[in-house]
VOTOR-354138 format. One line per 3 residues: for each residue x, y, z of N, C-alpha, C. Coordinates in pm, 1 decimal, decimal comma. Layout:
<pts>
X/Y/Z/X/Y/Z/X/Y/Z; ...
</pts>
This chain:
<pts>
83,4/-120,8/0,0/0,0/0,0/0,0/86,9/126,0/0,0; 187,8/129,4/89,2/274,8/246,1/99,2/349,3/268,9/-32,0; 383,4/158,1/-100,5/452,0/166,9/-229,2/370,2/251,1/-327,0
241,2/224,1/-335,5/156,5/294,0/-431,6/127,4/438,1/-389,7; 124,1/462,4/-258,3/108,3/600,3/-211,0/229,4/682,9/-251,7; 348,9/626,6/-231,4/471,5/696,2/-271,8/475,5/719,7/-422,5
440,1/614,6/-497,8/453,4/620,6/-642,2/354,4/717,7/-706,0; 229,5/715,1/-662,6/125,6/791,4/-731,3/85,2/920,8/-661,6; 121,1/933,7/-534,4/74,7/1050,9/-459,0/189,8/1140,3/-414,2
298,6/1081,6/-366,5/405,9/1160,6/-304,7/528,5/1171,0/-395,1; 607,8/1065,1/-400,7/738,3/1070,7/-465,6/729,8/1074,2/-618,0; 643,1/990,5/-674,0/632,5/982,4/-819,0/602,4/1116,0/-885,2
494,9/1184,8/-845,9/464,6/1314,6/-906,6/575,6/1417,9/-886,8; 641,1/1414,0/-770,6/750,3/1508,3/-743,4/867,7/1484,5/-837,7; 903,3/1358,0/-857,4/1015,6/1324,5/-945,9/984,6/1361,1/-1090,4
863,4/1332,6/-1133,5/826,6/1365,1/-1271,6/824,5/1515,4/-1294,3; 785,1/1589,1/-1193,2/781,2/1735,1/-1204,3/922,4/1793,8/-1204,3; 1007,8/1742,6/-1117,7/1143,1/1798,5/-1102,7/1234,9/1762,8/-1219,3
1228,6/1637,4/-1264,2/1325,9/1591,6/-1363,1/1267,6/1574,8/-1503,6; 1138,4/1587,3/-1517,4/1069,4/1581,4/-1647,3/1131,0/1474,5/-1738,2; 1134,7/1349,6/-1691,5/1205,1/1245,7/-1768,2/1145,6/1221,3/-1906,6
1234,0/1216,1/-2005,5/1194,3/1170,0/-2138,4/1192,7/1017,7/-2132,1; 1085,6/957,9/-2174,8/1072,5/812,7/-2164,8/1061,5/755,3/-2305,0; 1151,8/665,8/-2337,2/1154,0/604,7/-2469,8/1145,7/452,5/-2457,6
1062,9/391,0/-2539,0/1055,0/245,6/-2542,9/971,8/182,6/-2433,1; 883,8/259,2/-2372,1/802,7/205,2/-2262,6/714,3/89,7/-2309,7; 685,5/86,6/-2439,1/602,0/-20,8/-2493,8/669,3/-157,6/-2485,7
800,0/-159,4/-2458,3/871,8/-286,2/-2447,7/851,9/-353,8/-2311,6; 795,9/-283,2/-2216,1/770,8/-342,8/-2083,9/642,2/-424,4/-2091,2; 647,9/-554,8/-2062,4/526,7/-637,3/-2071,0/421,6/-594,3/-1968,0
295,9/-600,8/-2006,5/187,7/-561,4/-1916,8/167,0/-662,4/-1805,1; 209,6/-784,1/-1826,2/198,6/-887,8/-1723,5/307,0/-991,9/-1744,5; 326,6/-1074,8/-1642,8/427,3/-1179,4/-1651,8/563,8/-1134,1/-1602,8
649,3/-1232,1/-1576,1/782,1/-1205,2/-1522,8/877,6/-1154,2/-1629,9; 964,0/-1063,6/-1590,5/1068,2/-1011,5/-1679,2/1173,8/-943,5/-1593,8; 1294,2/-936,2/-1649,5/1404,3/-866,5/-1583,5/1430,8/-736,5/-1657,7
1440,6/-627,6/-1584,0/1483,6/-502,2/-1643,2/1627,0/-478,4/-1596,1; 1720,1/-481,5/-1690,5/1862,2/-468,7/-1658,5/1913,0/-334,6/-1709,9; 1966,6/-253,9/-1619,5/2007,7/-120,0/-1659,1/2146,5/-81,3/-1613,4
2194,5/26,9/-1670,0/2318,2/86,6/-1620,6/2287,9/155,3/-1487,3; 2391,1/182,7/-1411,2/2369,0/240,0/-1276,9/2465,6/356,0/-1257,1; 2412,9/477,3/-1271,2/2495,8/597,0/-1266,0/2476,3/681,1/-1140,9
2365,0/658,6/-1071,3/2329,8/750,9/-964,0/2236,7/684,8/-863,2; 2240,0/735,5/-740,8/2145,2/689,7/-638,9/2002,6/719,2/-683,2; 1985,0/822,0/-764,0/1852,5/860,0/-812,5/1789,5/753,6/-901,7
1871,8/666,2/-960,6/1819,0/561,7/-1047,8/1715,9/475,8/-975,9; 1737,1/452,0/-845,7/1647,9/367,1/-767,3/1504,9/419,2/-767,9; 1488,6/549,7/-783,8/1356,5/610,4/-771,8/1296,6/650,0/-905,8
1380,7/694,5/-998,6/1330,3/746,0/-1125,7/1266,7/637,3/-1211,2; 1331,6/522,5/-1224,6/1273,5/418,1/-1306,9/1140,6/366,2/-1251,2; 1132,3/329,7/-1122,4/1003,2/285,1/-1069,2/893,0/390,3/-1081,9
931,8/516,5/-1077,1/831,3/623,6/-1081,9/759,7/631,1/-1215,8; 827,0/588,5/-1323,2/766,6/604,1/-1455,3/706,1/473,0/-1508,1; 728,4/362,8/-1438,4/672,1/235,5/-1482,0/529,2/218,9/-1430,9
443,6/161,0/-1513,4/306,5/134,7/-1470,0/302,7/19,9/-1370,5; 388,7/-78,7/-1392,2/392,4/-195,3/-1303,5/489,9/-174,1/-1188,7; 468,8/-248,0/-1083,4/562,3/-245,8/-971,7/689,3/-321,9/-1010,5
802,6/-271,5/-966,7/929,6/-338,1/-992,0/1005,5/-351,7/-860,9; 1067,0/-466,8/-841,7/1144,9/-494,5/-721,5/1292,1/-500,9/-757,3; 1372,1/-425,5/-684,8/1517,3/-425,6/-706,1/1586,5/-505,1/-595,2
1696,6/-565,9/-631,0/1784,8/-624,8/-531,0/1878,5/-513,4/-486,0; 1863,7/-468,3/-361,9/1940,6/-354,9/-310,6/2049,2/-404,1/-215,7; 2159,8/-331,4/-211,9/2269,7/-372,4/-124,3/2226,4/-364,3/22,1
2274,8/-459,9/101,9/2233,3/-472,6/241,4/2266,1/-349,1/323,7; 2367,7/-272,6/281,3/2408,3/-154,1/357,1/2297,0/-51,6/369,9; 2204,0/-51,4/273,6/2091,2/42,1/281,6/1997,7/8,5/398,1
2008,1/-113,9/448,6/1916,6/-160,1/552,8/1983,2/-169,5/689,7; 2111,7/-141,3/696,4/2184,2/-163,2/821,7/2255,8/-39,1/873,0; 2219,4/78,1/821,4/2284,2/201,6/864,7/2257,4/233,4/1010,8
2349,2/303,5/1077,2/2333,7/335,4/1219,6/2240,2/454,3/1242,8; 2190,6/463,0/1366,0/2113,6/580,0/1408,5/1976,3/593,2/1345,3; 1916,1/708,2/1369,1/1781,7/734,6/1319,2/1778,7/735,7/1166,3
1881,4/797,5/1107,0/1886,9/802,8/960,9/1890,3/662,4/901,8; 1969,0/575,1/963,0/1978,6/437,8/914,1/1846,1/364,7/922,6; 1775,4/385,3/1034,3/1645,8/319,2/1052,7/1542,6/370,7/953,0
1546,3/501,3/927,7/1452,3/559,9/831,8/1480,3/510,2/690,5; 1608,7/501,5/656,7/1646,3/452,7/524,0/1602,9/308,1/505,9; 1627,6/225,1/609,2/1587,8/84,2/602,1/1436,8/70,7/589,2
1363,4/149,7/666,9/1217,4/144,7/662,1/1166,0/184,7/524,3; 1231,3/284,8/465,3/1189,4/331,1/332,8/1210,8/222,3/228,5; 1328,3/161,9/227,3/1356,2/60,0/127,2/1268,1/-63,6/146,0
1241,4/-100,0/270,9/1149,9/-212,0/296,5/1009,9/-178,0/245,6; 966,5/-55,5/269,0/829,8/-15,9/234,2/805,5/-15,8/84,3; 910,4/7,7/5,2/892,0/8,7/-139,9/928,4/-127,2/-201,2
942,3/-228,2/-115,1/957,4/-364,6/-163,1/1095,1/-404,1/-209,9; 1197,0/-329,4/-171,9/1332,6/-364,4/-213,7/1386,8/-476,9/-124,6; 1468,4/-562,0/-182,4/1518,9/-679,2/-111,7/1666,9/-660,6/-79,2
1704,0/-669,5/49,6/1845,0/-653,9/84,9/1927,1/-775,7/45,0; 2043,7/-750,4/-12,4/2133,1/-858,9/-52,8/2271,4/-829,8/2,0; 2325,4/-924,5/76,6/2460,1/-912,0/130,4/2558,4/-942,0/18,4
2643,1/-844,1/-17,1/2734,8/-861,1/-129,9/2871,1/-912,2/-88,3; 2887,4/-948,8/40,0/3016,9/-998,1/87,4/3013,6/-1150,3/101,7; 3127,3/-1213,4/86,3/3137,5/-1357,6/104,4/3105,5/-1436,1/-21,7
3138,7/-1565,1/-19,7/3123,0/-1651,4/-135,8/2976,9/-1675,8/-171,8; 2888,8/-1672,8/-72,0/2748,2/-1704,5/-96,0/2667,1/-1584,3/-142,0; 2730,0/-1466,4/-150,2/2656,2/-1344,8/-183,0/2585,9/-1354,8/-317,1
2658,6/-1401,7/-419,1/2599,7/-1411,6/-551,8/2485,1/-1510,0/-556,9; 2500,8/-1623,9/-491,2/2395,3/-1724,0/-489,8/2271,5/-1674,4/-416,1; 2292,5/-1598,4/-308,3/2179,8/-1543,0/-232,6/2100,6/-1445,5/-318,5
2171,5/-1362,8/-394,1/2104,7/-1266,6/-481,9/2024,3/-1338,3/-589,2; 2080,7/-1444,6/-644,9/2010,5/-1521,5/-748,5/1884,5/-1585,4/-692,0; 1894,1/-1641,3/-571,4/1776,3/-1702,9/-508,7/1665,8/-1600,0/-487,5
1702,6/-1482,8/-438,2/1603,0/-1377,7/-414,1/1540,2/-1331,8/-545,5; 1623,9/-1315,1/-646,7/1573,2/-1271,1/-775,9/1479,0/-1371,8/-838,0; 1514,4/-1499,4/-831,2/1428,4/-1603,8/-885,5/1295,4/-1610,2/-810,7
1298,5/-1576,6/-681,8/1174,0/-1572,3/-605,8/1079,5/-1465,6/-657,7; 1134,5/-1349,3/-691,2/1054,0/-1240,6/-747,7/994,5/-1284,1/-881,6; 1076,4/-1343,9/-966,4/1031,6/-1385,3/-1099,4/927,7/-1497,5/-1091,7
938,7/-1583,3/-992,0/842,3/-1693,6/-977,0/702,0/-1642,6/-946,1; 693,5/-1517,1/-899,6/563,1/-1455,9/-870,3/513,1/-1373,2/-989,2; 577,3/-1392,4/-1104,1/538,9/-1321,5/-1227,6/550,3/-1170,1/-1213,7
653,3/-1125,1/-1141,3/674,3/-982,6/-1119,3/793,1/-932,7/-1201,6; 812,3/-801,4/-1200,8/928,1/-740,8/-1265,1/1043,4/-733,7/-1166,1; 1159,9/-774,7/-1210,0/1280,3/-767,2/-1128,4/1375,3/-666,4/-1190,2
1420,8/-570,7/-1112,0/1517,5/-473,1/-1158,7/1656,3/-508,8/-1109,2; 1754,5/-500,3/-1196,3/1890,2/-534,6/-1156,4/1991,0/-450,0/-1233,1; 2101,1/-418,2/-1166,2/2211,6/-345,7/-1228,7/2326,9/-444,9/-1246,4
2346,4/-496,7/-1367,8/2448,6/-601,1/-1387,8/2590,4/-560,0/-1349,0; 2620,4/-429,0/-1348,9/2754,7/-385,9/-1309,8/2782,5/-414,4/-1162,3; 2676,4/-428,0/-1083,6/2692,3/-463,0/-942,6/2711,0/-345,5/-849,7
2734,7/-227,4/-903,8/2753,0/-107,3/-823,6/2738,4/13,8/-914,1; 2730,3/131,8/-853,7/2722,4/252,7/-935,4/2855,3/280,7/-1004,9; 2845,9/330,0/-1127,3/2966,1/372,1/-1198,1/3023,2/494,6/-1128,3
3151,9/492,4/-1102,3/3214,9/603,8/-1031,5/3260,2/715,1/-1124,9; 3258,7/688,6/-1256,0/3307,0/788,8/-1350,5/3216,8/806,9/-1473,0; 3097,8/746,9/-1469,2/3002,9/764,4/-1578,5/3018,7/666,7/-1693,1
3120,3/578,8/-1688,0/3139,3/480,7/-1793,8/3062,4/352,4/-1761,0; 3041,8/268,5/-1862,5/2972,6/141,5/-1843,9/3075,1/31,5/-1826,2; 3059,6/-47,2/-1718,5/3157,3/-150,0/-1686,5/3103,4/-290,7/-1713,2
3193,3/-385,0/-1712,3/3163,3/-525,7/-1738,8/3052,4/-576,8/-1647,2; 2959,8/-652,8/-1703,1/2847,2/-702,9/-1624,7/2879,2/-831,5/-1551,0; 2822,8/-845,7/-1433,3/2833,9/-970,4/-1357,9/2729,0/-1068,0/-1410,9
2755,8/-1197,5/-1396,4/2676,0/-1298,2/-1465,8/2545,1/-1336,6/-1396,4; 2519,4/-1283,8/-1277,8/2397,7/-1320,6/-1205,7/2271,1/-1295,6/-1285,9; 2266,6/-1183,9/-1357,6/2148,3/-1151,2/-1437,3/2124,9/-1257,6/-1543,8
2231,9/-1308,6/-1603,3/2219,7/-1411,5/-1706,7/2170,3/-1543,0/-1648,0; 2223,8/-1580,2/-1532,2/2180,8/-1703,5/-1466,6/2030,8/-1699,1/-1437,9; 1983,3/-1587,3/-1385,0/1840,5/-1575,1/-1353,4/1754,6/-1577,6/-1478,3
1798,3/-1507,3/-1583,7/1720,3/-1502,1/-1707,4/1706,8/-1640,8/-1769,8; 1817,0/-1714,6/-1774,0/1816,5/-1847,1/-1835,8/1740,6/-1947,7/-1749,6; 1765,6/-1942,3/-1619,2/1702,4/-2039,5/-1529,1/1551,2/-2018,6/-1520,9
1507,9/-1891,5/-1517,2/1365,0/-1861,7/-1506,7/1296,8/-1860,5/-1642,9; 1375,5/-1853,5/-1749,4/1317,7/-1850,3/-1882,6/1238,0/-1724,3/-1909,8; 1290,6/-1610,4/-1865,8/1218,9/-1483,7/-1881,1/1297,8/-1388,3/-1971,0
1228,8/-1293,6/-2033,7/1299,4/-1195,9/-2117,8/1373,1/-1093,1/-2034,1; 1474,3/-1033,1/-2093,4/1549,4/-925,2/-2030,1/1527,7/-798,6/-2111,4; 1478,8/-693,9/-2045,0/1459,8/-565,5/-2112,3/1575,4/-474,6/-2074,6
1662,0/-439,0/-2170,6/1772,8/-348,3/-2138,1/1720,2/-207,6/-2114,6; 1784,7/-136,9/-2023,6/1742,5/-1,4/-1989,0/1865,0/88,3/-1974,3; 1852,4/211,5/-2019,4/1961,6/308,5/-2005,4/1910,1/433,1/-1936,6
1975,3/468,8/-1827,2/1951,2/595,7/-1761,3/2052,1/694,7/-1818,9; 2002,2/802,7/-1874,8/2089,0/901,4/-1938,7/2072,6/1036,0/-1867,6; 2182,7/1087,5/-1815,1/2179,0/1217,2/-1747,3/2173,8/1209,2/-1596,3
2156,9/1090,0/-1540,1/2148,2/1081,1/-1394,3/2284,2/1096,6/-1326,8; 2392,4/1063,5/-1398,7/2525,3/1085,9/-1341,4/2550,0/1235,1/-1322,0; 2499,9/1314,8/-1416,7/2518,2/1459,1/-1408,9/2434,9/1522,0/-1297,6
2317,5/1465,8/-1269,8/2234,4/1526,6/-1165,6/2275,9/1482,5/-1025,3; 2334,1/1361,6/-1015,7/2374,3/1315,2/-882,3/2486,1/1211,8/-892,1; 2608,6/1256,5/-916,8/2721,3/1163,3/-919,9/2748,4/1108,5/-779,8
2822,5/999,0/-768,7/2854,3/942,8/-637,8/2912,3/1048,0/-543,4; 2860,3/1051,2/-422,4/2907,7/1146,3/-322,6/2823,2/1271,0/-310,2; 2739,1/1297,7/-408,9/2651,9/1415,7/-402,2/2518,0/1375,4/-341,3
2483,3/1435,9/-230,4/2363,9/1395,3/-157,0/2235,2/1448,7/-218,4; 2236,1/1572,8/-261,7/2115,0/1633,6/-317,4/2128,4/1643,6/-469,1; 2037,0/1581,7/-545,0/2048,4/1585,4/-690,9/2016,6/1722,9/-747,9
2080,0/1754,5/-860,7/2047,6/1876,8/-933,6/1914,6/1857,0/-1006,2; 1840,6/1962,5/-1020,0/1714,9/1955,6/-1093,0/1744,9/1976,0/-1240,8; 1744,3/1866,7/-1315,1/1779,8/1869,8/-1456,3/1710,2/1753,9/-1526,7
1673,5/1773,4/-1651,1/1598,6/1671,8/-1723,5/1685,6/1549,6/-1752,9; 1624,1/1431,0/-1739,7/1693,6/1305,7/-1767,7/1614,8/1226,4/-1871,8; 1679,5/1123,0/-1925,1/1615,7/1035,3/-2023,2/1623,6/891,3/-1974,7
1513,7/819,3/-1993,0/1510,8/677,3/-1957,6/1469,5/600,4/-2082,4; 1557,9/512,0/-2130,0/1531,9/436,5/-2252,7/1521,5/287,0/-2223,9; 1420,4/225,3/-2282,3/1404,3/80,2/-2273,7/1420,5/21,4/-2413,5
1495,6/-87,5/-2422,4/1516,1/-153,0/-2550,7/1422,0/-271,0/-2568,9; 1428,4/-331,1/-2685,0/1345,3/-448,4/-2712,8/1386,2/-564,4/-2622,0; 1288,8/-645,5/-2578,7/1319,6/-759,3/-2491,7/1418,3/-855,0/-2557,8
1509,8/-904,7/-2478,8/1609,3/-1001,9/-2526,1/1563,9/-1141,4/-2485,8; 1558,2/-1231,0/-2581,8/1512,1/-1367,6/-2558,8/1632,8/-1461,4/-2554,1; 1649,1/-1529,4/-2440,3/1762,8/-1620,9/-2425,0/1717,5/-1765,7/-2410,2
1601,4/-1796,5/-2465,9/1548,8/-1932,6/-2455,0/1641,0/-2035,1/-2519,7; 1723,9/-1991,2/-2616,7/1816,8/-2083,1/-2683,1/1924,5/-2134,4/-2588,2; 1938,7/-2069,1/-2471,9/2037,8/-2111,9/-2372,8/1975,3/-2195,7/-2260,7
1850,6/-2237,8/-2278,2/1781,1/-2313,6/-2173,1/1863,0/-2434,5/-2128,9; 1878,9/-2449,5/-1997,6/1953,4/-2561,0/-1941,7/2103,2/-2539,6/-1933,9; 2150,2/-2423,9/-1979,5/2294,5/-2397,4/-1981,5/2337,9/-2298,0/-1874,1
2253,3/-2278,7/-1771,3/2287,2/-2179,3/-1669,9/2412,2/-2212,6/-1588,4; 2459,1/-2337,5/-1599,9/2581,5/-2376,8/-1528,8/2704,6/-2374,7/-1620,0; 2684,6/-2337,6/-1745,2/2794,9/-2332,2/-1840,9/2852,2/-2190,3/-1844,3
2975,3/-2176,0/-1800,8/3035,6/-2043,0/-1788,3/3038,0/-1966,6/-1920,3; 3073,8/-2032,4/-2026,6/3084,4/-1964,9/-2156,2/2948,3/-1913,2/-2201,7; 2844,7/-1993,8/-2182,5/2710,4/-1953,7/-2223,7/2661,4/-1835,5/-2142,3
2681,8/-1841,9/-2012,0/2634,0/-1735,0/-1923,4/2710,8/-1605,8/-1947,3; 2839,7/-1617,9/-1978,0/2918,1/-1497,4/-2010,9/2867,6/-1435,2/-2140,7; 2832,3/-1519,9/-2237,3/2781,6/-1470,1/-2364,6/2649,3/-1396,6/-2346,0
2561,5/-1450,6/-2262,4/2433,2/-1385,7/-2233,6/2455,7/-1251,2/-2166,0; 2543,7/-1249,5/-2068,1/2573,7/-1125,7/-1995,3/2628,3/-1019,2/-2088,8; 2720,8/-1057,9/-2174,5/2780,6/-962,0/-2267,2/2677,7/-908,1/-2366,2
2584,2/-992,6/-2407,4/2478,5/-946,4/-2498,2/2389,5/-842,9/-2430,0; 2360,8/-865,4/-2302,7/2280,1/-770,3/-2225,6/2353,9/-636,9/-2213,1; 2482,2/-643,2/-2179,1/2560,2/-520,8/-2162,0/2574,6/-445,7/-2294,7
2587,1/-519,3/-2404,6/2598,7/-455,5/-2535,7/2469,5/-381,5/-2569,7; 2354,9/-441,1/-2532,7/2225,7/-376,3/-2557,2/2212,4/-249,0/-2473,9; 2256,9/-254,5/-2348,1/2253,3/-135,8/-2262,6/2344,2/-27,3/-2320,1
2461,0/-67,8/-2366,3/2556,5/25,8/-2425,3/2496,2/96,4/-2546,7; 2424,1/21,0/-2630,0/2362,3/80,0/-2747,0/2258,0/185,0/-2712,5; 2193,6/168,0/-2598,2/2092,1/263,3/-2554,5/2152,8/384,4/-2483,9
2261,4/362,3/-2410,9/2317,0/469,0/-2327,0/2421,8/554,3/-2396,9; 2495,0/493,9/-2491,3/2602,0/566,8/-2558,4/2723,1/592,2/-2471,2; 2735,2/519,8/-2360,5/2849,7/538,4/-2270,6/2977,6/479,1/-2330,0
3088,8/517,5/-2273,6/3215,3/450,3/-2302,9/3215,1/319,9/-2225,3; 3258,0/211,5/-2289,3/3257,2/80,5/-2223,7/3396,4/43,4/-2174,6; 3400,4/-15,6/-2056,2/3525,9/-63,1/-1997,4/3511,0/-211,3/-1967,0
3597,1/-294,4/-2026,4/3588,6/-439,1/-2008,5/3657,5/-481,5/-1879,0; 3606,9/-430,2/-1769,5/3660,5/-457,8/-1636,1/3547,1/-436,2/-1536,7; 3547,6/-512,0/-1428,8/3443,3/-493,9/-1327,9/3459,7/-359,2/-1258,6
3347,8/-292,1/-1234,0/3350,2/-157,2/-1177,2/3418,3/-154,1/-1040,8; 3391,8/-253,4/-958,6/3450,9/-256,6/-824,4/3602,8/-263,0/-832,5; 3654,0/-344,5/-925,0/3799,5/-358,6/-941,3/3860,0/-229,3/-995,2
3791,1/-168,3/-1092,1/3841,3/-43,8/-1150,4/3843,5/67,4/-1047,3; 3740,4/72,9/-966,5/3731,8/175,9/-862,7/3845,5/158,2/-761,1; 3871,2/32,9/-722,4/3978,2/5,6/-626,3/4115,2/40,1/-685,2
4133,8/9,7/-814,0/4261,6/38,8/-880,2/4287,6/188,6/-885,9; 4184,4/264,8/-917,7/4199,3/409,8/-925,6/4225,7/470,5/-788,5; 4168,8/409,9/-685,4/4191,2/459,0/-549,8/4334,5/434,9/-505,1
4397,4/329,8/-562,1/4534,5/295,6/-525,6/4636,7/382,6/-597,7; 4597,1/445,1/-708,4/4691,6/523,0/-788,7/4765,7/630,9/-709,2; 4694,9/711,6/-629,5/4766,9/816,5/-553,9/4869,3/759,1/-456,3
4843,5/636,5/-407,4/4936,1/575,1/-312,9/5062,7/526,3/-384,9; 5044,0/475,7/-507,7/5158,0/423,5/-583,1/5243,3/538,1/-638,6; 5173,5/645,3/-679,4/5243,3/756,3/-742,5/5208,2/887,0/-669,3
5257,4/902,2/-546,0/5225,4/1025,5/-471,5/5283,3/1149,1/-537,8; 5214,0/1256,3/-522,5/5263,9/1382,8/-578,3/5388,6/1430,1/-506,5; 5482,8/1477,2/-585,4/5605,8/1529,9/-525,3/5582,5/1672,8/-476,6
5638,6/1706,8/-363,7/5621,9/1845,4/-315,1/5694,8/1944,1/-405,9; 5636,8/2060,9/-425,1/5696,8/2164,2/-511,6/5816,1/2228,3/-439,9
</pts>
């Protein structure tokens, strides 16, 4: 109930008024049945803008940190994410990926829309990074279509570290559904799942026009953070 109050009465109208999103390809979202919407992830605002413009409810797998913050702010944030139906996923440890897949398959088994960011984290520099294979495993195992999505302009309104987004128009593009039924039964084959993942990322790239980096975002972010330590600036 609270989800629909936020979407249609409180947050949704405010977001549409502030950011006036251009929406392209909305006809590609199925009116019923399970499907995965896989998108690039440029901003914290992505969590709210896409659900605000969709007619159907969508459930995202959200990082567990959103639900475990300290103090009053942490409790309010956790309550908010729970209220809009987001599912916490622990991204640490060997079982993290399997836990996310189980949760995602549960959403799809209820014939709902599942939202996922294959990069696994927000882009720290606006580029599109290599996708993790969890989205492919779920698509093949559940036998559902994947709708690629591109958020355009959200990095500019709220890059990582900026708490309050700028009021500026954004674009949300949805591509034609991708059918991976030809890979049925191959969800345990690494080569097949990598091929599915790469096809999804290529479709997102075509919609977003970003520069692509064939490296995982988390690894790239860590490498860039290490650069100042390896090559410290010399004093003048």
